[in-house]
C-alpha positions as CSV (number, residue, x, y, z in Angstrom):
1,M,15.3,-8.8,14.9
2,K,15.3,-8.8,11.1
3,A,15.5,-5.6,9.2
4,I,16.4,-4.3,5.8
5,V,19.6,-2.3,5.8
6,C,20.9,0.3,3.4
7,K,24.7,0.0,3.7
8,Q,25.5,2.5,1.0
9,L,23.5,5.1,-1.0
10,G,22.2,3.9,-4.3
11,G,19.4,1.8,-5.8
12,P,17.4,-1.1,-4.3
13,E,20.3,-3.4,-5.0
14,T,22.1,-1.8,-2.1
15,L,19.6,-3.3,0.4
16,S,20.1,-6.5,2.4
17,L,18.2,-8.4,5.1
18,E,20.2,-8.3,8.3
19,D,20.0,-9.2,12.0
20,V,20.1,-5.9,13.9
21,N,19.7,-4.7,17.5
22,L,17.0,-2.2,18.4
23,A,17.6,0.0,21.5
24,P,14.9,0.2,24.2
25,P,12.3,2.9,23.5
26,G,13.2,6.4,24.8
27,P,11.1,8.2,27.5
28,N,8.7,9.5,24.8
29,E,8.7,6.5,22.5
30,V,7.0,3.2,22.1
31,R,8.2,0.0,20.5
32,V,5.9,-1.3,17.8
33,R,5.9,-4.9,16.6
34,I,5.3,-4.3,12.9
35,A,2.5,-6.1,11.1
36,S,2.9,-4.2,7.8
37,A,5.0,-1.4,6.4
38,G,4.1,0.9,3.5
39,I,6.4,1.3,0.5
40,N,6.5,4.9,-0.6
41,F,8.3,6.8,-3.4
42,P,10.3,8.9,-0.8
43,D,11.9,5.7,0.5
44,I,13.5,5.2,-3.0
45,L,14.8,8.7,-2.9
46,Q,16.1,8.3,0.6
47,I,18.3,5.2,-0.1
48,A,19.7,7.1,-3.1
49,G,20.5,10.2,-0.9
50,K,18.1,12.4,-2.9
51,Y,15.4,12.9,-0.3
52,Q,15.0,16.2,1.6
53,F,15.5,14.3,4.9
54,K,18.9,12.7,4.7
55,A,19.9,9.4,6.4
56,T,23.5,8.2,6.8
57,P,24.2,4.6,6.0
58,P,23.9,2.1,7.5
59,F,20.2,2.7,8.2
60,T,16.9,0.9,7.8
61,P,14.5,2.7,5.4
62,G,10.7,2.9,5.7
63,A,8.6,5.7,7.1
64,E,5.1,4.1,7.5
65,V,4.2,1.2,9.7
66,A,1.3,-0.4,11.6
67,G,1.3,-2.9,14.3
68,T,1.0,-3.5,18.1
69,V,2.7,-1.7,20.9
70,T,5.0,-4.0,22.9
71,A,6.8,-1.6,25.2
72,I,6.4,2.1,26.3
73,G,8.8,4.8,27.5
74,A,8.7,6.2,31.0
75,K,6.8,9.4,30.0
76,V,4.3,7.8,27.6
77,S,0.6,8.1,28.7
78,N,-1.5,8.1,25.5
79,V,-1.1,4.4,24.7
80,I,-0.6,1.1,26.5
81,V,1.0,-2.2,25.6
82,G,-1.3,-4.1,23.3
83,D,-2.7,-1.0,21.5
84,R,-3.0,-1.3,17.7
85,V,-1.4,1.7,16.1
86,A,-0.1,3.2,12.9
87,A,3.0,5.4,13.0
88,I,5.1,7.6,10.7
89,V,8.8,7.3,11.6
90,P,11.9,9.1,10.1
91,I,13.6,5.7,9.3
92,G,13.3,2.1,10.5
93,G,10.0,0.9,9.0
94,Y,11.4,-2.0,6.9
95,A,11.8,-4.2,10.0
96,E,10.1,-6.5,12.5
97,E,10.1,-3.8,15.1
98,V,10.6,0.0,15.4
99,N,10.6,2.7,18.0
100,A,8.2,5.5,17.3
101,N,7.4,8.8,18.9
102,A,4.3,8.4,21.0
103,D,2.9,11.8,20.2
104,G,2.6,10.9,16.5
105,L,0.8,7.6,16.9
106,L,-2.6,6.9,15.3
107,K,-4.8,4.5,17.3
108,L,-6.5,2.1,15.0
109,P,-10.1,0.7,15.3
110,A,-10.3,-2.8,16.7
111,D,-11.5,-4.2,13.4
112,F,-9.0,-2.5,11.1
113,D,-6.8,-5.1,9.3
114,L,-3.2,-4.6,10.4
115,A,-2.0,-6.3,7.2
116,I,-3.2,-3.3,5.2
117,A,-2.9,-0.6,7.8
118,G,0.8,0.0,7.1
119,G,-0.2,1.4,3.7
120,F,-3.1,3.6,5.0
121,A,-2.0,6.6,7.1
122,L,0.3,8.4,4.7
123,A,-1.8,8.2,1.5
124,Y,-5.2,8.8,3.0
125,G,-4.0,11.3,5.6
126,T,-2.2,13.3,2.9
127,T,-5.2,13.2,0.6
128,I,-8.0,14.1,2.9
129,H,-5.9,17.0,4.1
130,A,-5.2,18.1,0.5
131,L,-8.8,18.0,-0.6
132,K,-10.4,19.5,2.6
133,Q,-7.9,21.9,4.1
134,R,-5.9,22.9,1.1
135,G,-8.2,22.4,-1.9
136,S,-11.5,23.3,-0.2
137,L,-13.2,20.8,-2.6
138,K,-16.9,21.3,-2.7
139,P,-19.8,18.9,-3.8
140,G,-20.4,19.3,-7.5
141,E,-16.9,20.5,-8.4
142,T,-14.7,18.8,-10.8
143,L,-11.5,17.1,-9.4
144,L,-8.7,16.1,-11.7
145,V,-6.3,13.5,-10.3
146,L,-2.9,12.8,-11.9
147,G,-1.1,9.5,-11.3
148,A,-4.6,8.4,-10.3
149,A,-3.8,4.7,-10.0
150,G,-0.9,5.2,-7.5
151,G,-1.2,5.2,-3.8
152,V,-2.1,8.8,-3.1
153,G,-3.8,9.1,-6.5
154,L,-6.3,6.3,-5.9
155,A,-7.0,7.7,-2.4
156,A,-7.8,11.0,-4.1
157,V,-10.3,9.3,-6.5
158,Q,-12.0,7.5,-3.6
159,I,-12.1,10.5,-1.2
160,G,-13.0,13.0,-3.9
161,K,-16.1,10.9,-4.7
162,L,-17.1,10.7,-1.1
163,M,-16.8,14.5,-0.9
164,G,-19.3,14.8,-3.7
165,A,-17.0,15.8,-6.6
166,R,-17.0,14.7,-10.2
167,V,-13.7,12.9,-10.5
168,I,-11.6,12.8,-13.6
169,A,-8.8,10.2,-13.2
170,A,-5.6,10.6,-15.4
171,A,-3.0,7.8,-15.7
172,S,-0.7,6.2,-18.2
173,S,-2.4,3.0,-19.2
174,A,-5.8,1.4,-19.9
175,E,-5.2,-1.1,-17.1
176,K,-4.6,1.6,-14.5
177,L,-7.6,3.6,-15.7
178,A,-9.8,0.5,-15.4
179,L,-8.9,0.3,-11.7
180,C,-9.7,4.0,-11.3
181,R,-13.2,3.3,-12.8
182,E,-13.6,0.5,-10.3
183,Q,-12.8,2.8,-7.5
184,G,-15.3,5.5,-8.5
185,A,-13.8,7.7,-11.2
186,D,-16.5,9.3,-13.4
187,E,-14.2,10.0,-16.3
188,V,-10.7,8.9,-17.3
189,I,-7.8,10.2,-19.4
190,D,-4.9,8.2,-20.7
191,Y,-2.2,10.8,-20.9
192,S,0.2,8.4,-22.7
193,K,-2.1,8.6,-25.7
194,E,-3.8,12.0,-25.6
195,S,-3.2,15.6,-24.5
196,L,-4.1,16.0,-20.9
197,K,-4.9,19.7,-21.5
198,E,-7.3,19.0,-24.4
199,A,-9.0,16.0,-22.8
200,V,-9.8,18.0,-19.6
201,K,-11.1,20.9,-21.6
202,K,-13.3,18.5,-23.6
203,L,-14.7,16.8,-20.5
204,T,-15.4,20.1,-18.8
205,K,-16.8,21.9,-21.9
206,G,-13.9,24.3,-21.9
207,Q,-14.1,25.3,-18.3
208,G,-11.3,23.2,-16.8
209,A,-11.0,21.4,-13.4
210,D,-11.9,23.2,-10.2
211,V,-9.3,21.3,-8.1
212,I,-6.2,19.5,-9.6
213,Y,-4.4,16.9,-7.4
214,D,-0.9,16.4,-8.7
215,P,1.6,13.9,-7.1
216,V,3.4,13.6,-10.4
217,G,5.0,17.0,-11.4
218,G,7.2,17.2,-14.4
219,E,5.9,18.2,-17.8
220,L,2.2,17.3,-17.0
221,A,2.1,20.2,-14.5
222,Q,2.2,22.7,-17.4
223,D,-0.8,21.1,-19.0
224,C,-2.6,21.5,-15.6
225,F,-2.2,25.2,-15.6
226,S,-3.9,25.3,-19.0
227,A,-6.7,23.1,-17.8
228,I,-7.7,24.8,-14.6
229,N,-11.0,26.6,-14.1
230,W,-11.6,30.1,-12.9
231,C,-10.6,30.3,-9.2
232,G,-9.2,26.8,-9.5
233,R,-6.8,25.2,-7.0
234,Y,-3.7,23.3,-8.1
235,L,-2.5,21.0,-5.3
236,V,1.3,20.3,-5.2
237,V,1.5,16.9,-3.7
238,G,4.7,15.4,-5.0
239,F,7.1,14.9,-7.9
240,A,7.0,11.2,-8.9
241,A,8.1,12.1,-12.4
242,G,11.4,13.2,-10.9
243,T,11.3,16.8,-12.1
244,I,10.1,19.8,-10.1
245,P,8.0,22.0,-12.4
246,E,8.3,25.7,-12.7
247,I,4.9,27.4,-12.2
248,A,3.7,29.6,-15.1
249,M,2.5,32.4,-12.8
250,N,0.8,34.3,-15.7
251,R,-1.6,31.3,-16.1
252,L,-2.6,31.5,-12.5
253,L,-3.1,35.2,-12.8
254,L,-5.4,34.9,-15.8
255,K,-7.5,32.2,-14.2
256,G,-7.6,33.8,-10.7
257,A,-6.2,30.4,-9.6
258,A,-4.0,29.3,-6.7
259,A,-1.1,26.8,-6.4
260,L,-1.2,25.3,-2.9
261,G,1.5,23.1,-1.3
262,V,0.4,20.0,0.5
263,F,2.9,18.9,3.2
264,W,1.1,16.5,5.5
265,G,4.1,16.0,7.7
266,G,4.1,19.7,8.7
267,F,0.3,19.7,9.0
268,I,0.2,16.9,11.6
269,V,2.7,18.7,13.8
270,R,1.1,22.1,13.6
271,E,-2.6,21.1,13.5
272,P,-2.9,17.7,15.3
273,K,-6.5,18.3,16.3
274,V,-7.6,18.8,12.7
275,N,-5.6,15.8,11.6
276,A,-7.4,13.7,14.3
277,E,-10.7,15.0,12.9
278,N,-9.7,13.9,9.4
279,F,-8.9,10.4,10.5
280,A,-12.1,10.2,12.5
281,E,-14.0,10.9,9.3
282,L,-11.9,8.3,7.4
283,F,-12.5,5.7,10.0
284,A,-16.2,6.4,9.9
285,W,-16.3,6.0,6.1
286,I,-14.5,2.7,6.5
287,A,-16.9,1.5,9.3
288,E,-19.9,2.4,7.1
289,G,-18.4,0.5,4.1
290,K,-18.1,3.6,2.0
291,L,-14.2,3.5,1.9
292,K,-12.0,0.5,1.3
293,P,-8.3,1.2,1.3
294,Y,-6.7,-0.5,-1.7
295,I,-3.5,-2.6,-1.3
296,S,-2.6,-4.2,-4.5
297,K,0.2,-6.4,-3.2
298,A,2.0,-7.5,-0.1
299,Y,5.7,-8.5,-0.2
300,P,7.7,-10.5,2.4
301,L,10.2,-8.3,4.2
302,A,13.1,-10.0,2.5
303,D,11.7,-8.8,-0.9
304,A,11.8,-5.1,-0.1
305,A,14.2,-4.5,-3.0
306,D,11.8,-6.1,-5.5
307,A,9.0,-4.0,-4.1
308,M,11.0,-0.8,-4.7
309,R,12.0,-1.9,-8.2
310,D,8.3,-2.5,-9.0
311,M,7.5,1.0,-7.8
312,Q,10.4,2.5,-9.8
313,A,9.1,0.7,-13.0
314,R,5.6,2.0,-12.4
315,K,4.2,-1.5,-12.1
316,V,2.4,-0.7,-8.9
317,T,-1.2,0.3,-8.5
318,G,-2.7,1.6,-5.2
319,K,-0.4,1.0,-2.2
320,I,2.0,-1.9,-1.6
321,V,3.2,-3.1,1.8
322,L,5.9,-5.3,3.3
323,I,4.9,-8.0,5.8
324,P,7.6,-9.0,8.3
């Protein structure tokens, strides 16, 4: 089969399209013929050797896939050959096929487009968990979303609106903010041109946001602590800016606020039933036409390096996928 291979740690230039052999699935695994694979920021960190979960070259990057089950291990009973599934895998997603642990599979509705499904589970699973279980977002509250035009950011705009929040989308260009408006944002902030802290205070009449969804980190995080409401919840989703911020604990104290980590990978292992309930709600919204996952571009498998470079250069809106 064809797969993208990282032969040495570094940037996207280290990747090449190769013919590789895939072992048969283990007793608790299934083989998935990949229809689409999500491109995610941690993939870029992993090929550079900077991600928390290390992989030793040569390896195939990619953690998020969707496709069809073509073979099952001896102990697998929850799916059969022919089932349409999404899966999160440690490595191996940038390929035509991958072996995935059966316990972590997400069965997809029959009418879910597999061409976009590879960019769905991680962004939307992370976000609904963040806003429901961690942020306890309530109807009528104000939700501030940083990096709002990115994959998880745009999911937060969409899901926040469906949960009844007033959504303020913050991003770095007028084009990105126009997309956020299209996807339901009530207010927008261009933090490349104005102070995030002052803009949020103005839009909330000095109160601040009730829930702040932050996949960016870096210097903007400090503005967030100055723009959070009494008993507000700051959600630590990721660090796309490349810098892990230090929390100003005194600001949390003075606002009676909380900083809450969002680690979807740990959540799905520890609370699989609640995760399944989250996806049941997501699928219901999709079936009702209330939620439309946004994929901005699909790249051929051979163009994986270009897709990563576009993400590094912040040219990407929503999610992007590879199509083998």
